[in-house]
C-alpha positions, 0 to 999 in steps of 0.5 A: 715154455708154458702157455697157460690159457686156463679159464678162457671160457670163450676160447672155442679153437686154437689157431693152427699156428700154435704148432709153431711154438717149438719151445712149448713144454706145457699147455694148460687149457683147463676150464676152456668150456667152449673148446670143441677141437684141437688143431692138427698142428698140435702134433708139431709141438715136439717138446710138449710134455704136459697137456691139461684139457681137464674141464673142457666140457665141449671137447669132442675129439682129439686129433690124430696128430696128438700121437706124434708128440713123442715127448708127451708124458702127461695128459689130463682129460678129467671131466671132458664129458663130451670126449667121444673119440680118441686117436687110434694111435694113442697107444703109440705114446710110450710113457703116458699118464692120464691121471688127473694132475691136481698140481696144475 
């Protein structure tokens, strides 16, 4: 249910196959300094409720498919300095908090 890849500082991309992790509820990618993009298949994670991207300094954009995550309730983008583009449909996510979650 949880995939904890925090501090994988050389991780620059996730495989498209990540969308096949159907039971995944929490994805922690915090401090993945080299991460620049998330795959479109992330939108296939229909049970994902929490996504931690804090301190992903090189992340430049979020895929539009992120807005397909109906179960997503929390996203942390704390210190994503290079994030310049949010999906246009981000407001379609019903109950989303974007506060920094210190308990991760």
